[in-house]
N, C-alpha and C positions, 0 to 999 in steps of 0.2 A: 352182627349176630350170632354166628356159626361159628365163625371163629373165636366168643366171648363165651359162649355157651359147651364149646368143644374144650375149654382152660380152664371151665368150673370143673366140666365132669372130671378133668385131670386131675382137678385137687381134690376128688373122693366123692363128689354131689352125686345124689340121683340126677337121674338123666330129666326126670319132671320137673322138683326144683330148681336144677341148671337151665330153665327153658324161662322159669318164671325171674329167677335171679337177674340173668339176663337181658330182661326186658328194662328190668329196678335199674341195672347198671347202664346202659344204654339210653334210659333214659332221664337219667339223672346227669349223663355226659352233656344230652344235647342240652339240658337246661343250662347248665355251666359254661355250655357253647354262645347258648342265647343271651346269659347273663353279661359274658364277655365280652360279644358284639354290643352289646348296649351301651357299657363301661365305654370301648373305644370308641364309640360313634357318638358320648355322648362329652368324652373327658377329651377326645382326638378332634376326632374330623369337625363336632359344632365350635372348639376354643379356636381351629383355621378357619372355619367360614367366619367367625365373628371379628377375626384378625383382618379378615381381607374388605371384611364386611367396612371396618372401623379406621382403616386405612385406603381407602379408596375416595376418591373425590364426589361420586353419587349419594344420594341423599335419600333416594327411593330404596332401598335395599335394607336402612337404615330403619324403615316403619316393618319388613318382613322380619325383621329378629324381633321388635320390640312386641309384636303381635305372635313370637312361638314359632313362626311355622316351619321354620327347619327341625326346632326341639319336638314338633308334632311329626314333625315327617321321619323322627327318628326313630320311632315304636314302629314302623314297619318292619324295622331289619329282625328283630327278632320272630315276629311274625312268619318272614319269610322262613327261616332256617327252620322252623318248624313245621311249616309246609312243603319244605323241600325234601325231607327226613320222615315224612308220614310214612311211605314205603316201608318204614323199618319195621312197622308196626300193622299188618296187614288185619288183623283182626280189628282196630279199632280205627284205622282209617279214613274211613265215609265220615267217622265222628272226627277227628283229629280237623280233618279240612274245613267239616260246617263249620266248628267251632272257630277256625282261624279266617274261614272266610269272614266270619261277622266280624271279628277282630275290625279283620280290615276293610271292612266296611265302615267301621265306626270312627277311626284314625282317618280314612278320608273324608270322610263328613268334618271331623273336627279342623284336619288340615284347611277346606275348599274354606269353612266360615269365617277361620284365621286369617285365611289370605283375601276373602272379601273384605274384612274388616281393615284390613293393610292398605286394600287399594282406596277405601273410602277415607284412611289418611293422610295418602298420598294425594288424595284430592282436593283435601280439605286445604291443603297447601298451597294451593291456584285459586286466582282472586273470582277465577268464573263461577265458584263454588258457591259464594254468595249466594249468586243470581242465578245456580241452577245446581242445587243440590242433590246426589245422586244416594242419599242414604237411604231412601223407602223405595228406591229401585231395586238397592241391594236386599233389604229386607225381603222384597218381592222373591228373589233369586232365590235368598235361602229356604224360605218357605216351597219353593217348586222341589229346592236339590235337600231337603226334610223329607219332603213326600216322599220322590223317589227313592232316598235312603230308606226310609221307613218299607217302601216296599221290596225293595231285594232283600230288609234285614226276612221281612215276615216268608215273602218265597221261600230263600235258602231253608226258612225255620221248618217251615211244610213240605216242604223239597216238590212245590208246584213252581211252573212257567212263572214270571213277574205279567204275563199277558193275562192270564186269567186274571190275577187280583185287579188289574187295569181296566178290564170288562165291570169287574163288580162294582168299581168304584165309581163309573159310568154311572149305573143306577143308581147310584147313592148321591148325585150331582146336588141335588137338592137338599140333601142336608150338609151337605160338604159346606154350599153358599150361606147357610144359614150361619154356622160355624164360622166361616171365614167371611160375615159380611162386614163386620168394620174393618176388615183389610183391603177387602174390594172397593169399598166406597175410598176409604183413605186412596188406594193406588189412583181411583178414579180424580180424584181430587189432586193428589201429590201431581198428574202428568197438566192436569187445569194452570194449579198452581204456576209450575215449572213454564209451563209453552206461554201462559200469557203474564208471564213477570213481575206477580200479583205482591207477592210476600217473600223477600229473603232474609238470611240470616243477619243482626242484625240491625232491621228494621223495627220502628218504634211503631205498636199498632194499639189501637182502643178498642176494645169488644166489652161493653158495657155489660151485655147479657152473661158474660162468665168472668166478670170481673177480672178481665184483664185489660195493665196500663202499663204497657213498657217494651222491653227489649226485644226480643224472638232470638231465644239464645241457641234451641234446637227445632228443627223441624225432619218427622223422619213418618212411619207409615200411615200410624194410626195417630200422632198425638204429635200437636208442635207445642214444645214450650217456651213460653213468654216471661221474664224477669221483670217484675213489676218494681217500680221507684223506690216502693217500699222493702226489695230485695226477697220477697214471697215469689214462689213460684206457683203462675199461673196456667194448668195445662186443658189444653184447647182441642179437642179432636178436629182432626185435617180436614173431615169435608164440610165443619162445619163453616168455615173458611169458604165456603160454595152456597151454601146455603143459609147461611145470616150474612147479613152485612156486617163490614168491620171499617174504622178508619185507617188507613197510613199516613205515617207522617214522614214518610222517607222524601216524595214531592217538597216538602216546606226544607229539607235539611240538604236535598239535591241544590234547593234554587239559592243557597244562602243569608235568607232570610227569612226573618219568623214574625209574625202581626202582631201589633197592639192595637187592640179594639175595646176601648176604655171611655166612658164617658166620665163627665166630673157636673153634678146637677148647680148653677146659679138660682139663687134665691131673685124671682122675676121681679122684686118689688123694688130692688137693687137697680135695673136696667133704666137708665136715662139714656137723654139727647146728650153730646158734647157741652161741656159752657168753653167758652174761651181761653180759662183758666187751666182746665182741662187737657186741650189740644196741646196748648202750650206747653203742659206737663208731659205729655206723650213724644212732645216734637225732641226732648230730651233723652229718649230710648234709642239707643244705639241700632234697634232691628226696626223702628216704626217712622226713623226720620223721612228717609224718601217715600215711605207711605203713605205718611201724612199730606207731606207736599203733593203728591200726586193728587189724593182723594180731594184735599184742597181746592186744587185748580178745575180738576173735575167739578167739582158740585157749583162752585160758581159761574163755569162756563153754561152749565144746563139752567139754572136758577136764571142766569142773566136771560138766555136766548128765549126760559119762556116766563121772562119779566114775573118770577116768582116776590110776593111780598114778605119780604123776611122777618119784618119787625113780629112776629107771631112765629116762634119758635117749630110753632106743628106745618108750616106751612112750606113745600118743597122740599131739597135732599137736603140730610144733614147728617154727621157722623155719630154714633155711637157708641156707649162703652163696650157694650156686647161684641159690636162691629171689629171695632178696635182692639179688643181682646183677642180677637177667633186671629185678626194678621196679623196679632204678637204671636201666638202660638204658634202660628204657619210656619214666620218666618225662624222663631226658633227651634223647630224642628227641622226645616231644611237646613240650616247650620249644623243642628248638634253631631257629633262626628263617630255618634253609633247607629244612626238611621240611613238604612241605604238609600243612597242617593236614585238607581235605578228602577225602584219599586214606587206602588203607591206612596200620596203622601198628603192627605187631608185632615181640615179640622172642618167636622160641619155640626151643625143644629138638626138636633132629632126632635120629636114631635114634643111640647111641652105637658109636662104629667104634674101627677099634685105634688112632688117635691120638687119642683121646679123644671128650670129648661137645662138639660143636657147638653152639653159640648162635649160631642163624641171626636177624639183621638183616634185615626186610621194610618198607620205608619208598618213601616219593618224595621223589623233590628239589621243589621248587617254581619252579628254574629249568633246560628242557631244556638247553643249552649246554653241550657235551660239557667243556670246560675248569674251567665252574664245575660242575658235575655232579662230578670225580671229585675237584674240591679239597674239598666239602664230604663225599664218600665219604671221603677220606682224613685229615679231621681229624675223623669219627667213630669211625673204626676205630682214629687214634693216641689216640683221649681213653680208646677203651678198653681199649685193651692196657695203657696206662699206669696206671689207676685197678684194674685187674684184681684184682693185687695187696693192694691195700687192703681186699678182702674175704675176704682168705687162699686167693684162688685164682692157680692159675700155668699160664699157656698152655702147650699141650701144643707138643713143637718136640723132631726129633728129634737124638740127642747129635751134638755136632759134635766138634772136634776140640780143643778148649776145653772142653768136658765132658769129656773124657778124659782131658785131660791134669790138669783138676783133679780129677778121682777118682784116679787114680795120684800126687797130686804130695806130696811128702814120703815115699814109698814108695823103701828103695834095692834095688836089683839083689841078689843072693844072691852072697855070693863065688865069683867063677868066672865070674860070666855077665855079659856086655858086653852 
Protein backbone atom coordinates (compact mmCIF):
# COMPACT_ATOMS: atom_id res chain seq x y z
CA UNK A 1 0.00 0.00 0.00
CA UNK A 2 2.80 2.40 0.94
CA UNK A 3 4.66 1.57 -2.25
CA UNK A 4 1.64 2.27 -4.43
CA UNK A 5 0.84 5.49 -2.59
CA UNK A 6 4.44 6.70 -2.89
CA UNK A 7 4.46 5.87 -6.60
CA UNK A 8 1.27 7.90 -7.15
CA UNK A 9 2.73 10.86 -5.18
CA UNK A 10 5.86 10.70 -7.31
CA UNK A 11 3.61 11.15 -10.32
CA UNK A 12 2.56 14.51 -8.84
CA UNK A 13 -0.71 13.60 -7.12
CA UNK A 14 -1.76 15.08 -3.78
CA UNK A 15 -1.02 12.84 -0.78
CA UNK A 16 -4.74 12.74 0.21
CA UNK A 17 -5.87 11.65 -3.24
CA UNK A 18 -2.88 9.35 -3.54
CA UNK A 19 -4.17 7.30 -0.57
CA UNK A 20 -7.62 6.91 -2.11
CA UNK A 21 -6.20 6.02 -5.51
CA UNK A 22 -3.90 3.47 -3.88
CA UNK A 23 -6.92 1.85 -2.19
CA UNK A 24 -8.79 1.70 -5.50
CA UNK A 25 -5.81 0.24 -7.37
CA UNK A 26 -5.22 -2.32 -4.65
CA UNK A 27 -8.91 -3.26 -4.61
CA UNK A 28 -8.95 -3.71 -8.40
CA UNK A 29 -5.75 -5.78 -8.17
CA UNK A 30 -7.26 -8.09 -5.53
CA UNK A 31 -10.45 -8.36 -7.57
CA UNK A 32 -8.48 -9.34 -10.67
CA UNK A 33 -6.52 -11.85 -8.59
CA UNK A 34 -9.81 -13.40 -7.38
CA UNK A 35 -11.10 -13.61 -10.94
CA UNK A 36 -7.85 -15.21 -12.08
CA UNK A 37 -7.89 -17.68 -9.19
CA UNK A 38 -11.51 -18.58 -9.91
CA UNK A 39 -10.70 -19.01 -13.61
CA UNK A 40 -7.74 -21.28 -12.87
CA UNK A 41 -9.76 -23.30 -10.37
CA UNK A 42 -12.67 -23.91 -12.74
CA UNK A 43 -10.86 -24.19 -16.06
CA UNK A 44 -7.78 -26.09 -14.91
CA UNK A 45 -8.24 -27.73 -11.50
CA UNK A 46 -11.86 -28.81 -12.08
CA UNK A 47 -11.01 -30.15 -15.54
CA UNK A 48 -8.19 -32.21 -14.06
CA UNK A 49 -10.51 -33.53 -11.33
CA UNK A 50 -13.21 -34.31 -13.90
CA UNK A 51 -10.68 -36.19 -16.06
CA UNK A 52 -9.46 -38.22 -13.07
CA UNK A 53 -13.02 -39.02 -11.98
CA UNK A 54 -14.04 -40.27 -15.41
CA UNK A 55 -10.86 -42.31 -15.91
CA UNK A 56 -10.84 -44.29 -12.65
CA UNK A 57 -12.81 -47.50 -12.03
CA UNK A 58 -14.86 -46.13 -9.14
CA UNK A 59 -18.40 -44.91 -9.62
CA UNK A 60 -19.14 -43.10 -6.37
CA UNK A 61 -17.03 -40.06 -7.31
CA UNK A 62 -19.13 -39.61 -10.46
CA UNK A 63 -22.09 -38.75 -8.25
CA UNK A 64 -20.01 -36.13 -6.45
CA UNK A 65 -19.22 -34.65 -9.85
CA UNK A 66 -22.84 -34.82 -11.03
CA UNK A 67 -24.02 -33.01 -7.89
CA UNK A 68 -21.34 -30.33 -8.53
CA UNK A 69 -19.71 -30.75 -5.12
CA UNK A 70 -16.29 -29.72 -6.49
CA UNK A 71 -17.78 -26.81 -8.44
CA UNK A 72 -19.42 -25.37 -5.33
CA UNK A 73 -16.25 -25.96 -3.33
CA UNK A 74 -14.27 -23.87 -5.82
CA UNK A 75 -16.16 -20.73 -4.74
CA UNK A 76 -14.17 -20.75 -1.49
CA UNK A 77 -10.91 -19.83 -3.26
CA UNK A 78 -11.79 -16.16 -4.01
CA UNK A 79 -13.19 -15.78 -0.48
CA UNK A 80 -9.92 -17.03 1.02
CA UNK A 81 -7.94 -14.50 -1.06
CA UNK A 82 -10.16 -11.63 0.06
CA UNK A 83 -9.96 -12.80 3.68
CA UNK A 84 -6.14 -12.99 3.68
CA UNK A 85 -5.79 -9.56 2.04
CA UNK A 86 -8.35 -7.78 4.24
CA UNK A 87 -5.56 -6.40 6.50
CA UNK A 88 -4.56 -4.15 3.62
CA UNK A 89 -7.73 -2.16 4.27
CA UNK A 90 -7.61 -1.54 8.03
CA UNK A 91 -10.58 0.85 7.95
CA UNK A 92 -12.83 -1.77 6.35
CA UNK A 93 -11.19 -4.95 7.63
CA UNK A 94 -13.96 -5.81 10.10
CA UNK A 95 -16.69 -5.32 7.50
CA UNK A 96 -14.75 -7.31 4.88
CA UNK A 97 -14.12 -10.22 7.27
CA UNK A 98 -17.78 -10.28 8.26
CA UNK A 99 -18.93 -10.33 4.63
CA UNK A 100 -16.41 -13.05 3.72
CA UNK A 101 -17.53 -15.11 6.70
CA UNK A 102 -21.17 -14.83 5.65
CA UNK A 103 -20.25 -15.83 2.11
CA UNK A 104 -18.22 -18.82 3.23
CA UNK A 105 -21.01 -20.05 5.52
CA UNK A 106 -23.42 -19.99 2.56
CA UNK A 107 -20.88 -21.78 0.34
CA UNK A 108 -20.25 -24.44 2.98
CA UNK A 109 -24.00 -24.99 3.33
CA UNK A 110 -24.31 -25.45 -0.43
CA UNK A 111 -21.37 -27.87 -0.49
CA UNK A 112 -22.79 -29.95 2.37
CA UNK A 113 -26.20 -29.98 0.68
CA UNK A 114 -24.69 -31.23 -2.61
CA UNK A 115 -22.55 -33.78 -0.74
CA UNK A 116 -25.58 -35.21 1.08
CA UNK A 117 -27.47 -35.45 -2.22
CA UNK A 118 -24.51 -37.35 -3.68
CA UNK A 119 -24.51 -39.73 -0.69
CA UNK A 120 -28.18 -40.48 -1.32
CA UNK A 121 -27.49 -41.06 -5.02
CA UNK A 122 -24.67 -43.46 -4.17
CA UNK A 123 -26.82 -45.31 -1.64
CA UNK A 124 -29.67 -45.70 -4.13
CA UNK A 125 -27.39 -47.78 -6.36
CA UNK A 126 -27.37 -50.54 -3.73
CA UNK A 127 -30.21 -53.06 -3.52
CA UNK A 128 -30.69 -52.42 0.21
CA UNK A 129 -31.88 -48.87 -0.59
CA UNK A 130 -35.32 -50.25 -1.59
CA UNK A 131 -35.79 -51.84 1.82
CA UNK A 132 -33.96 -49.19 3.88
CA UNK A 133 -34.24 -45.77 2.19
CA UNK A 134 -32.23 -42.99 3.83
CA UNK A 135 -33.64 -39.97 2.04
CA UNK A 136 -35.80 -39.03 5.03
CA UNK A 137 -32.80 -39.16 7.37
CA UNK A 138 -30.73 -37.06 4.97
CA UNK A 139 -33.51 -34.45 4.91
CA UNK A 140 -33.46 -34.35 8.71
CA UNK A 141 -29.68 -33.81 8.63
CA UNK A 142 -30.18 -31.03 6.08
CA UNK A 143 -32.75 -29.30 8.29
CA UNK A 144 -30.37 -29.50 11.25
CA UNK A 145 -27.47 -28.13 9.17
CA UNK A 146 -29.62 -25.31 7.79
CA UNK A 147 -30.69 -24.35 11.29
CA UNK A 148 -27.08 -24.32 12.49
CA UNK A 149 -26.07 -22.34 9.40
CA UNK A 150 -28.88 -19.82 9.96
CA UNK A 151 -27.82 -19.38 13.58
CA UNK A 152 -24.21 -18.77 12.53
CA UNK A 153 -25.30 -16.25 9.88
CA UNK A 154 -27.47 -14.28 12.29
CA UNK A 155 -24.83 -14.44 15.04
CA UNK A 156 -22.21 -13.14 12.63
CA UNK A 157 -24.48 -10.30 11.46
CA UNK A 158 -25.35 -9.07 14.95
CA UNK A 159 -21.91 -9.79 16.35
CA UNK A 160 -23.14 -12.05 19.14
CA UNK A 161 -22.20 -15.53 20.25
CA UNK A 162 -24.26 -18.37 18.71
CA UNK A 163 -24.83 -19.70 22.24
CA UNK A 164 -27.06 -16.73 23.00
CA UNK A 165 -29.23 -17.49 19.97
CA UNK A 166 -29.42 -21.17 20.93
CA UNK A 167 -30.71 -20.26 24.37
CA UNK A 168 -33.38 -18.11 22.74
CA UNK A 169 -34.39 -20.95 20.44
CA UNK A 170 -34.88 -23.16 23.50
CA UNK A 171 -37.50 -20.72 24.72
CA UNK A 172 -39.22 -20.91 21.31
CA UNK A 173 -39.21 -24.72 21.22
CA UNK A 174 -43.03 -24.90 21.26
CA UNK A 175 -43.24 -22.63 18.22
CA UNK A 176 -40.50 -24.60 16.46
CA UNK A 177 -42.33 -27.88 17.12
CA UNK A 178 -45.49 -26.37 15.64
CA UNK A 179 -43.64 -25.17 12.55
CA UNK A 180 -41.86 -28.49 12.03
CA UNK A 181 -44.77 -30.68 13.10
CA UNK A 182 -45.03 -32.50 9.78
CA UNK A 183 -41.27 -33.02 9.63
CA UNK A 184 -41.18 -34.47 13.15
CA UNK A 185 -44.13 -36.76 12.43
CA UNK A 186 -42.54 -37.75 9.14
CA UNK A 187 -39.25 -38.55 10.85
CA UNK A 188 -40.93 -40.76 13.46
CA UNK A 189 -43.02 -42.45 10.76
CA UNK A 190 -39.96 -42.96 8.56
CA UNK A 191 -38.09 -44.67 11.39
CA UNK A 192 -41.05 -47.01 12.05
CA UNK A 193 -41.60 -47.74 8.35
CA UNK A 194 -37.93 -48.56 7.85
CA UNK A 195 -37.37 -50.53 11.05
CA UNK A 196 -40.53 -52.62 10.55
CA UNK A 197 -39.96 -52.96 6.78
CA UNK A 198 -43.54 -51.86 6.09
CA UNK A 199 -42.96 -50.26 2.69
CA UNK A 200 -40.18 -50.04 0.16
CA UNK A 201 -39.63 -48.15 -3.04
CA UNK A 202 -41.28 -50.23 -5.76
CA UNK A 203 -43.98 -51.73 -3.52
CA UNK A 204 -47.53 -51.81 -4.83
CA UNK A 205 -49.85 -50.36 -2.18
CA UNK A 206 -53.54 -49.55 -1.99
CA UNK A 207 -54.79 -46.67 0.15
CA UNK A 208 -58.38 -45.84 -0.87
CA UNK A 209 -58.62 -42.96 1.60
CA UNK A 210 -56.02 -41.03 -0.41
CA UNK A 211 -56.89 -42.50 -3.80
CA UNK A 212 -53.54 -44.28 -3.99
CA UNK A 213 -53.30 -47.54 -5.93
CA UNK A 214 -49.95 -48.18 -7.55
CA UNK A 215 -46.18 -48.40 -7.04
CA UNK A 216 -44.21 -46.32 -4.55
CA UNK A 217 -41.66 -44.26 -6.46
CA UNK A 218 -40.27 -42.10 -3.65
CA UNK A 219 -40.18 -42.05 0.17
CA UNK A 220 -39.11 -38.73 1.70
CA UNK A 221 -39.32 -37.10 5.10
CA UNK A 222 -42.82 -35.67 4.68
CA UNK A 223 -44.39 -37.51 1.74
CA UNK A 224 -44.61 -40.84 -0.03
CA UNK A 225 -45.20 -40.62 -3.79
CA UNK A 226 -47.33 -43.34 -5.38
CA UNK A 227 -47.60 -43.70 -9.15
CA UNK A 228 -51.09 -45.03 -9.80
CA UNK A 229 -51.88 -47.45 -12.60
CA UNK A 230 -53.32 -44.61 -14.68
CA UNK A 231 -49.87 -42.95 -14.40
CA UNK A 232 -51.10 -40.19 -12.08
CA UNK A 233 -49.10 -39.38 -8.95
CA UNK A 234 -50.70 -39.47 -5.49
CA UNK A 235 -48.81 -37.86 -2.61
CA UNK A 236 -49.49 -39.43 0.78
CA UNK A 237 -48.18 -38.00 4.09
CA UNK A 238 -45.52 -40.32 5.48
CA UNK A 239 -47.13 -40.46 8.90
CA UNK A 240 -50.44 -41.52 7.29
CA UNK A 241 -48.87 -44.91 6.56
CA UNK A 242 -48.55 -45.34 10.33
CA UNK A 243 -51.83 -43.80 11.48
CA UNK A 244 -54.03 -45.27 8.70
CA UNK A 245 -54.27 -48.75 7.23
CA UNK A 246 -53.08 -49.67 3.75
CA UNK A 247 -52.62 -52.82 1.68
CA UNK A 248 -49.14 -53.80 0.53
CA UNK A 249 -49.02 -56.29 -2.35
CA UNK A 250 -45.33 -57.06 -1.88
CA UNK A 251 -46.14 -60.42 -0.26
CA UNK A 252 -48.09 -61.47 -3.34
CA UNK A 253 -45.28 -60.45 -5.67
CA UNK A 254 -42.66 -62.19 -3.53
CA UNK A 255 -44.66 -65.42 -3.29
CA UNK A 256 -44.82 -65.83 -7.05
CA UNK A 257 -48.56 -66.46 -7.10
CA UNK A 258 -51.52 -64.17 -7.68
CA UNK A 259 -54.97 -65.18 -6.50
CA UNK A 260 -57.99 -65.89 -8.66
CA UNK A 261 -61.20 -65.65 -6.64
CA UNK A 262 -64.19 -65.41 -8.90
CA UNK A 263 -67.56 -67.15 -9.17
CA UNK A 264 -69.78 -68.26 -12.02
CA UNK A 265 -73.50 -68.54 -11.19
CA UNK A 266 -75.34 -71.65 -12.35
CA UNK A 267 -79.09 -71.76 -12.95
CA UNK A 268 -80.40 -74.11 -10.23
CA UNK A 269 -83.20 -75.37 -12.52
CA UNK A 270 -80.53 -76.99 -14.73
CA UNK A 271 -79.05 -79.09 -11.90
CA UNK A 272 -80.01 -82.78 -12.07
CA UNK A 273 -78.96 -86.35 -11.30
CA UNK A 274 -76.85 -87.85 -14.06
CA UNK A 275 -78.56 -90.29 -16.41
CA UNK A 276 -76.69 -93.33 -17.84
CA UNK A 277 -76.33 -91.48 -21.14
CA UNK A 278 -74.83 -88.48 -19.38
CA UNK A 279 -72.38 -90.68 -17.49
CA UNK A 280 -71.36 -92.41 -20.71
CA UNK A 281 -70.77 -88.99 -22.27
CA UNK A 282 -68.74 -87.78 -19.29
CA UNK A 283 -66.46 -90.84 -19.49
CA UNK A 284 -65.32 -89.62 -22.88
CA UNK A 285 -63.94 -86.43 -21.32
CA UNK A 286 -60.21 -86.87 -20.71
CA UNK A 287 -60.05 -85.23 -17.31
CA UNK A 288 -63.11 -87.14 -16.01
CA UNK A 289 -62.55 -90.72 -17.13
CA UNK A 290 -60.73 -91.89 -13.99
CA UNK A 291 -62.94 -89.78 -11.73
CA UNK A 292 -66.18 -91.26 -13.12
CA UNK A 293 -64.89 -94.82 -12.75
CA UNK A 294 -63.77 -94.21 -9.20
CA UNK A 295 -67.00 -92.50 -8.17
CA UNK A 296 -69.15 -95.21 -9.82
CA UNK A 297 -67.33 -97.91 -7.89
CA UNK A 298 -67.60 -95.95 -4.67
CA UNK A 299 -71.31 -95.25 -5.12
CA UNK A 300 -72.06 -98.86 -6.15
CA UNK A 301 -70.29 -100.19 -3.08
CA UNK A 302 -72.12 -97.80 -0.78
CA UNK A 303 -75.55 -98.60 -2.24
CA UNK A 304 -74.91 -102.35 -2.08
CA UNK A 305 -73.66 -102.24 1.49
CA UNK A 306 -76.72 -100.27 2.57
CA UNK A 307 -79.12 -102.26 0.36
CA UNK A 308 -80.40 -99.17 -1.39
CA UNK A 309 -83.35 -99.63 -3.75
CA UNK A 310 -82.21 -97.87 -6.93
CA UNK A 311 -85.47 -98.27 -8.81
CA UNK A 312 -86.08 -94.70 -7.69
CA UNK A 313 -83.19 -92.37 -8.51
CA UNK A 314 -83.83 -90.37 -5.35
CA UNK A 315 -82.70 -93.29 -3.17
CA UNK A 316 -79.05 -93.66 -2.25
CA UNK A 317 -76.08 -91.86 -3.74
CA UNK A 318 -75.75 -90.81 -7.35
CA UNK A 319 -73.67 -88.54 -9.53
CA UNK A 320 -75.02 -85.08 -10.32
CA UNK A 321 -74.12 -82.90 -13.25
CA UNK A 322 -73.08 -80.04 -10.96
CA UNK A 323 -70.77 -82.34 -8.96
CA UNK A 324 -69.19 -83.74 -12.10
CA UNK A 325 -68.81 -80.18 -13.39
CA UNK A 326 -66.94 -79.13 -10.22
CA UNK A 327 -64.68 -82.17 -10.51
CA UNK A 328 -63.95 -81.29 -14.12
CA UNK A 329 -63.02 -77.69 -13.28
CA UNK A 330 -60.80 -78.90 -10.42
CA UNK A 331 -58.86 -81.22 -12.70
CA UNK A 332 -58.77 -78.63 -15.46
CA UNK A 333 -57.13 -76.14 -13.08
CA UNK A 334 -54.68 -78.73 -11.76
CA UNK A 335 -53.50 -79.44 -15.30
CA UNK A 336 -53.37 -75.78 -16.36
CA UNK A 337 -49.75 -74.69 -17.01
CA UNK A 338 -50.34 -71.20 -15.62
CA UNK A 339 -51.80 -72.28 -12.27
CA UNK A 340 -49.39 -72.39 -9.30
CA UNK A 341 -49.03 -76.01 -8.17
CA UNK A 342 -47.73 -75.17 -4.70
CA UNK A 343 -50.66 -72.99 -3.62
CA UNK A 344 -54.31 -73.54 -2.82
CA UNK A 345 -56.39 -74.67 -5.77
CA UNK A 346 -60.03 -75.56 -5.24
CA UNK A 347 -63.49 -75.27 -6.70
CA UNK A 348 -66.29 -74.80 -4.19
CA UNK A 349 -69.97 -74.04 -3.91
CA UNK A 350 -71.14 -70.94 -2.10
CA UNK A 351 -74.55 -70.29 -0.61
CA UNK A 352 -77.26 -70.20 -3.29
CA UNK A 353 -78.60 -66.76 -4.05
CA UNK A 354 -81.42 -65.31 -6.11
CA UNK A 355 -78.99 -65.22 -9.02
CA UNK A 356 -78.30 -68.96 -8.84
CA UNK A 357 -75.70 -71.29 -7.32
CA UNK A 358 -72.22 -69.71 -7.16
CA UNK A 359 -69.35 -72.00 -8.18
CA UNK A 360 -66.22 -70.24 -6.99
CA UNK A 361 -62.74 -70.80 -8.41
CA UNK A 362 -60.05 -70.21 -5.82
CA UNK A 363 -56.55 -70.65 -7.23
CA UNK A 364 -53.28 -68.82 -7.86
CA UNK A 365 -51.53 -68.07 -11.12
CA UNK A 366 -47.78 -68.69 -11.27
CA UNK A 367 -47.16 -65.28 -12.88
CA UNK A 368 -47.89 -62.12 -10.89
CA UNK A 369 -47.68 -59.71 -13.85
CA UNK A 370 -51.00 -57.92 -14.19
CA UNK A 371 -51.50 -58.46 -17.91
CA UNK A 372 -50.55 -62.15 -17.74
CA UNK A 373 -52.76 -62.70 -14.68
CA UNK A 374 -55.80 -61.14 -16.36
CA UNK A 375 -55.18 -63.17 -19.50
CA UNK A 376 -54.98 -66.47 -17.59
CA UNK A 377 -58.09 -65.64 -15.56
CA UNK A 378 -60.04 -64.73 -18.70
CA UNK A 379 -58.95 -67.92 -20.50
CA UNK A 380 -60.10 -70.07 -17.59
CA UNK A 381 -63.54 -68.50 -17.39
CA UNK A 382 -63.90 -68.47 -21.16
CA UNK A 383 -63.50 -72.23 -21.03
CA UNK A 384 -65.80 -72.71 -18.04
CA UNK A 385 -68.63 -70.70 -19.62
CA UNK A 386 -68.21 -72.53 -22.92
CA UNK A 387 -68.25 -76.10 -21.49
CA UNK A 388 -71.05 -75.62 -18.94
CA UNK A 389 -73.78 -76.62 -21.47
CA UNK A 390 -71.91 -79.90 -22.12
CA UNK A 391 -72.81 -80.86 -18.54
CA UNK A 392 -76.46 -79.95 -18.96
CA UNK A 393 -75.98 -76.74 -16.97
CA UNK A 394 -77.00 -73.18 -17.73
CA UNK A 395 -75.16 -70.12 -16.56
CA UNK A 396 -77.57 -67.75 -14.84
CA UNK A 397 -78.25 -64.43 -16.52
CA UNK A 398 -81.01 -61.94 -15.96
CA UNK A 399 -83.45 -61.75 -18.89
CA UNK A 400 -82.39 -59.38 -21.62
CA UNK A 401 -84.37 -57.71 -24.38
CA UNK A 402 -83.39 -60.58 -26.66
CA UNK A 403 -84.82 -63.12 -24.17
CA UNK A 404 -88.09 -61.22 -23.95
CA UNK A 405 -88.30 -60.98 -27.73
CA UNK A 406 -87.68 -64.72 -28.08
CA UNK A 407 -90.32 -65.50 -25.45
CA UNK A 408 -93.04 -63.58 -27.26
CA UNK A 409 -91.90 -64.35 -30.78
CA UNK A 410 -94.73 -65.79 -32.90
CA UNK A 411 -97.51 -64.38 -30.72
CA UNK A 412 -99.80 -61.97 -32.52
CA UNK A 413 -101.49 -59.07 -30.77
CA UNK A 414 -105.22 -59.28 -30.29
CA UNK A 415 -107.44 -57.59 -32.83
CA UNK A 416 -107.63 -53.88 -32.19
CA UNK A 417 -104.57 -53.90 -29.96
CA UNK A 418 -101.46 -52.29 -31.35
